[in-house]
Steps between C-alpha positions, in 0.01 A plus 500: 500500500163622384342352810716739697305793367154364583538320832510719814684352797505636845715403812585644836851508639578576877690824588701453818698736704857407607365324810283272294174672597237518215457855378252413241457316170594630151232402254656430154308444189555492127426828335568697811742730322254580217490878519279780383759583231310440180786297362307178497152466370417238761590699816132569582402149428769368723412732781128395460588132533713573814214714643247235450729225656587702794123573552458119537806429712491791745206353696701189588868446561609856435296639789633519860865578416708797374519458137758678288355521154596684184236724347497641156349850428191318356456299819541801719232687303273202531511530872643148526698570815165548685441123473729504808480677834796750537653289767507200266677669198823657391449656158811446287563731208766510242632740228188477285297654790760745616537662155116507428354850549197375684613181669692658790189702589327167555784378703493814725129448550543138603775598739268753661243230538743287709671281244868440517694562172812323362708577207656212305816492293618826645726714278722796585315737272322835565152351473574226758687728742241767502226257602705312756326643796173373381612140525500289811699221347767498234537167315847443343597206283854414601542295170497819299648767735853601585615466853601863561157614367311268730706603809436864427125435436466312841657792674258748338199278571601458866552872550143547389367234736406268205594126444716361236397157364732274296306283253617224265725352791530164340866421571736492798703781338197732481382397849845608650505809293160609626633480861815690416328780298253578772165357388223490758333198351529238216287313253614209299538122493834485669415762766187321593672170545795640697274672736348175602668347805526122546310407815674183599850350484593180294453302810129561457514240221488238770212677697136387535414782260717363222395136560142618468584688183649195347204284604237716346699528167530134419331357200263311721492680842435262799243671734610290792860611462387869472289465816777343695751771417251774601402320816872488611518885486297687758515834304402341176210331664377812673522707189324242288210464740470872534456558133271217438279602799497867382197695387609448136415129497190559719485146623190376685723293730855577598783296355668345813788308345757511220319241287177703489701820438685340196189364358320824510790703358595275214842445344477815285449751794715290713808579279422865530462477871836322538668758294361784714607314818851465363528885455429584855792576736562340829244729662240405244511838324509582125672817407408703184791378288390132567145583431593632164709193438215265585252695283738479207522119560136462499460731182762308303335177599149609404619657178692190401208274566251717317725524196519130492131494383627643170863414451571233233719189519590537867659207676354578838154542645337806677598372836870487398462848351366630829814368679714647236383845599480423865853376526659780289543702826602203725859619525375821677306275752790268584855633489654227297592450127186439290662179357531359859138588586354349182696182545289438813169551341310248292394703208526459112849504346351732244410741777850475650671563170281802443574645831881420501584548127199657329487190281223343278149617453459535884801733495313714236195507719714614792679758290165630374380555862828688574478698184151607590615619847776711355268632217719359223239533224722354224592185709129463593381499138787258387450251788119513495496430120743199549281358777177560297336728752205732417697822525192720525393324813825534696397818682169359606662170624761703685258714690287198572798349672565805701143502625533132590819572691337787696214273591740221615716749686198639692392153613858401601593823673171599652305184548298641781495401866450143561160423686522418856 
């Protein structure tokens, strides 16, 4: 599509080690492979567009984490990596940089300044092998590599004290292969989902948490029912009062009962708080894998809701779209089939059909969100056009949602000490 050539999308994907710990985020964007080859007249224009966009985005969501990002020779020469502190960035380079007579000098200079370096799409060729010691990470796409080569590469990388990262791990077969062939970490849709661990068993469907989840997702939630369920659970009551009385809300007078707390929080934030409570273990803790799952839930929910401002001919409202995103990870919260979970929740059939079978226009919205996460640019353009979305605004909307999620996350996780 012609729109593909003009619209620049950007997305971040978690990279996790084999224990599920976040190693960093790979930043994917259209045009990232535009090299300094002179083969295409728009290489410099594409690099300039990416540079301008990263300049805007780097001060928001991309800060505060280790970002793996591909840089062309043009971006390296423009000092673009210095938008990030060395501890926040892993500079990814490909063949177009490695074969350029000047580019590797820039890479060496960045490495001397404390930046980590990764090579993507590694090849068993002299130019790659000769530079291997300069790389801290070797990114290998298992979809396009033979098993023997990957196993040999992993051995070489480990002997040098480097890390091997398998990318594009979007299927169970590739997930198993990454383990067998000796990868240190993985990036891809299937890898991310498999490394989430369900927090509660199927019996949790009958718990106070799930009763509360059902109550707040009804078409017309009954505040009295919600308050009653919370009041029956000491841990829920304590947690609710703690967050409402935190420094974030800065109340002049403390909320002393569930009714006051629910009124102050509102149904929107109450849904988020309930989801957070459901992710905690018996000790009230939240591990890193569960944090990432919850952030993904909030991001999908926010993205779906915002896209509804522009999507045409949708059978649901923005609230339904928010639940579509929020409930897309519910099977990782409760160890039960998604069909069983959704049968207990009073949400739109269009939302259920989208989550279960990817059907209808809601299914297209859901598929668009998933395509954006895995950086499937072709699917993004097709689905976005079918939904009537303003394609040039998707990156802006996406990062606005990430910012919103970061804001919500801070108020939920670090609400501040309650006043005495």
